[in-house]
N, CA and C of each residue as an Amber inpcrd file, in Angstrom:
protein
   207
  97.2560000 142.1370000  76.9350000  96.9730000 142.2600000  78.3320000
  97.6840000 141.1470000  79.1110000  98.0010000 141.4550000  80.3260000
  98.7400000 140.5510000  81.1970000  97.9480000 139.2810000  81.4910000
  96.6660000 139.4030000  81.7940000  95.8440000 138.2390000  82.1390000
  95.6810000 137.2930000  80.9530000  95.7160000 137.8280000  79.7440000
  95.5780000 136.9740000  78.5590000  96.7860000 136.0490000  78.4060000
  97.9700000 136.5370000  78.7060000  99.1760000 135.7060000  78.6260000
  99.1450000 134.6230000  79.7030000  98.7160000 134.9770000  80.9020000
  98.5950000 133.9900000  81.9720000  97.5840000 132.9190000  81.5770000
  96.4450000 133.3340000  81.0400000  95.4130000 132.3980000  80.5950000
  95.9630000 131.4600000  79.5270000  96.7010000 132.0060000  78.5670000
  97.2690000 131.1940000  77.4890000  98.2330000 130.1460000  78.0420000
  99.0570000 130.5300000  79.0010000 100.0260000 129.5860000  79.5670000
  99.3390000 128.4860000  80.3690000  98.3070000 128.8440000  81.1220000
  97.5790000 127.8320000  81.8920000  96.8480000 126.8810000  80.9590000
  96.1860000 127.4210000  79.9370000  95.4830000 126.5650000  78.9770000
  96.4450000 125.6330000  78.2630000  97.6430000 126.1050000  77.9790000
  98.6570000 125.2590000  77.3470000  99.0640000 124.1160000  78.2720000
  99.2460000 124.4140000  79.5550000  99.6150000 123.3740000  80.5210000
  98.4990000 122.3490000  80.6620000  97.2550000 122.8090000  80.6980000
  96.1060000 121.9000000  80.8110000  96.0090000 121.0230000  79.5660000
  96.1700000 121.6300000  78.3850000  96.1120000 120.8680000  77.1400000
  97.1850000 119.7760000  77.1120000  98.4060000 120.1520000  77.4690000
  99.4860000 119.1620000  77.4660000  99.2070000 118.0470000  78.4660000
  98.7040000 118.4200000  79.6280000  98.3910000 117.4320000  80.6530000
  97.3470000 116.4410000  80.1610000  96.2990000 116.9520000  79.5060000
  95.2000000 116.0930000  79.0620000  95.5060000 115.3570000  77.7640000
  95.9350000 116.0760000  76.7570000  96.0150000 115.5080000  75.4040000
  97.3760000 114.9230000  75.0470000  98.4550000 115.5720000  75.4550000
  99.7740000 115.0850000  75.0660000 100.2960000 114.0070000  76.0150000
 100.1590000 114.2440000  77.3220000 100.7170000 113.3110000  78.2960000
  99.6720000 112.3590000  78.8660000  98.4150000 112.7850000  78.9280000
  97.3560000 111.9540000  79.5010000  97.5500000 111.6910000  80.9860000
  98.1970000 112.6270000  81.6710000  98.5080000 112.4790000  83.0880000
  98.0490000 113.7320000  83.8260000  97.4160000 113.5340000  84.9610000
  96.9150000 114.6420000  85.7600000  97.9970000 115.1570000  86.7060000
  99.0600000 115.7080000  86.1430000 100.1520000 116.2160000  86.9730000
  99.8200000 117.5560000  87.6150000  98.6940000 118.1570000  87.2460000
  98.2870000 119.4280000  87.8330000  97.4290000 119.2430000  89.0830000
  96.9970000 118.0230000  89.3630000  96.2950000 117.7350000  90.6090000
  94.7950000 117.9690000  90.6030000  94.1630000 118.0030000  89.4340000
  92.7100000 118.1880000  89.3730000  91.9720000 117.0370000  90.0430000
  92.4600000 115.8290000  89.8690000  91.8190000 114.6540000  90.4590000
  91.8220000 114.7070000  91.9780000  92.9340000 115.1160000  92.5580000
  93.0090000 115.2250000  94.0160000  92.0510000 116.2830000  94.5430000
  91.9490000 117.4060000  93.8440000  91.0170000 118.4620000  94.2650000
  89.5810000 117.9840000  94.1530000  89.2720000 117.2730000  93.0790000
  87.9220000 116.7400000  92.8880000  87.6020000 115.6910000  93.9450000
  88.5720000 114.8420000  94.2380000  88.3900000 113.7910000  95.2460000
  88.1120000 114.3950000  96.6220000  88.8160000 115.4790000  96.9680000
  88.5860000 116.1490000  98.2550000  87.2090000 116.8140000  98.3040000
  86.7650000 117.3930000  97.1820000  85.4960000 118.1210000  97.1890000
  84.2810000 117.2080000  97.0930000  84.4000000 116.0610000  96.4040000
  83.2650000 115.1500000  96.2540000  83.7630000 113.7070000  96.1360000
  84.1360000 113.0980000  97.2550000  84.7380000 111.7530000  97.2100000
  83.8130000 110.6750000  96.6500000  82.5100000 110.8030000  96.8660000
  81.5810000 109.7850000  96.3570000  81.4990000 109.8200000  94.8310000
  81.4110000 110.9950000  94.2560000  81.3790000 111.1140000  92.7960000
  82.7070000 110.6680000  92.1920000  83.8100000 111.0120000  92.8560000
  85.1210000 110.6170000  92.3580000  85.2660000 109.1000000  92.3360000
  84.7400000 108.4360000  93.3520000  84.8490000 106.9720000  93.4460000
  84.1050000 106.2660000  92.3230000  83.0980000 106.9040000  91.7450000
  82.3080000 106.3030000  90.6640000  82.9880000 106.4320000  89.3030000
  84.0290000 107.2450000  89.2170000  84.6870000 107.5040000  87.9390000
  85.9660000 106.6940000  87.7690000  86.2960000 106.4390000  86.5230000
  87.6440000 105.9840000  86.1810000  88.3840000 107.2650000  85.8010000
  89.0120000 107.9030000  86.7770000  89.5680000 109.2340000  86.5830000
  90.5920000 109.2800000  85.4510000  91.4040000 108.2590000  85.2960000
  92.4160000 108.2630000  84.2420000  91.7840000 108.3950000  82.8560000
  90.6380000 107.7740000  82.6370000  89.9550000 107.8820000  81.3440000
  89.1470000 109.1710000  81.2560000  88.5120000 109.5500000  82.3400000
  87.6660000 110.7380000  82.3540000  88.4910000 112.0070000  82.2000000
  89.6440000 112.0550000  82.8310000  90.4600000 113.2660000  82.8400000
  90.8100000 113.7670000  81.4520000  91.1140000 112.8700000  80.5430000
  91.5610000 113.3070000  79.2160000  90.4650000 113.9840000  78.4090000
  89.1890000 113.7850000  78.7720000  88.0910000 114.3610000  77.9970000
  87.2690000 115.4110000  78.7370000  87.5270000 115.6100000  80.0190000
  86.7150000 116.5390000  80.8020000  87.0730000 117.9840000  80.4300000
  86.0570000 118.8310000  80.2190000  86.3700000 120.2290000  79.8910000
  86.8490000 120.9780000  81.1430000  87.9040000 121.7510000  80.9730000
  88.4430000 122.5580000  82.0750000  88.4550000 124.0020000  81.6070000
  87.7030000 124.8380000  82.3100000  87.6170000 126.2580000  81.9790000
  88.6130000 127.0390000  82.8230000  89.3060000 127.9550000  82.1800000
  90.3050000 128.7680000  82.8550000  89.7970000 130.2090000  82.9020000
  89.7250000 130.7650000  84.1090000  89.3630000 132.1670000  84.2910000
  90.4590000 132.8240000  85.1100000  91.0280000 133.8980000  84.5920000
  92.1330000 134.5800000  85.2650000  91.7320000 136.0260000  85.5450000
  91.9640000 136.4450000  86.7690000  91.8260000 137.8420000  87.1400000
  93.1820000 138.2750000  87.6680000  93.7620000 139.2880000  87.0610000
  95.0940000 139.7280000  87.4610000  95.1270000 141.2430000  87.5650000
  95.9590000 141.7090000  88.4650000  96.1640000 143.1540000  88.5840000
  97.6110000 143.4060000  88.9740000  98.1420000 144.4800000  88.4790000
  99.5020000 144.8890000  88.8020000  99.3840000 145.9030000  89.9400000
  99.9930000 145.5760000  91.0730000  99.8710000 146.4630000  92.2310000
 101.0790000 147.3720000  92.4150000 102.2260000 146.9850000  91.8500000
 103.4280000 147.8050000  91.9670000 104.2040000 147.7650000  90.6700000
 104.8060000 148.8680000  90.3200000 105.6610000 148.9470000  89.1470000
 107.0880000 149.1260000  89.6090000 108.0460000 148.7050000  88.8190000
 109.4350000 148.9240000  89.1510000 110.0810000 147.7460000  89.8340000
 111.3390000 147.9210000  90.1760000 112.1180000 146.8440000  90.7630000
 112.3720000 147.0230000  92.2550000 112.0030000 148.1220000  92.8280000
 112.2990000 148.3470000  94.2510000 111.4050000 147.4870000  95.1270000
 111.9050000 147.0310000  96.2840000 111.1190000 146.1500000  97.1590000
 109.9820000 146.8450000  97.8590000
């Protein structure tokens, strides 16, 4: 299924970001900081990021087939 491949690619990017590089290049920290600045200020995000669970949910649908515009 199409959504399964998208999910696999996103999970791979998240894994590499957390475990291989240890860098939040996907911007989760910025999104968290905008949504809850007080909670973000209490964390050492660089240490927390590598261990925080991130769940990926993908919903996808194909609306057009073919190559025509």
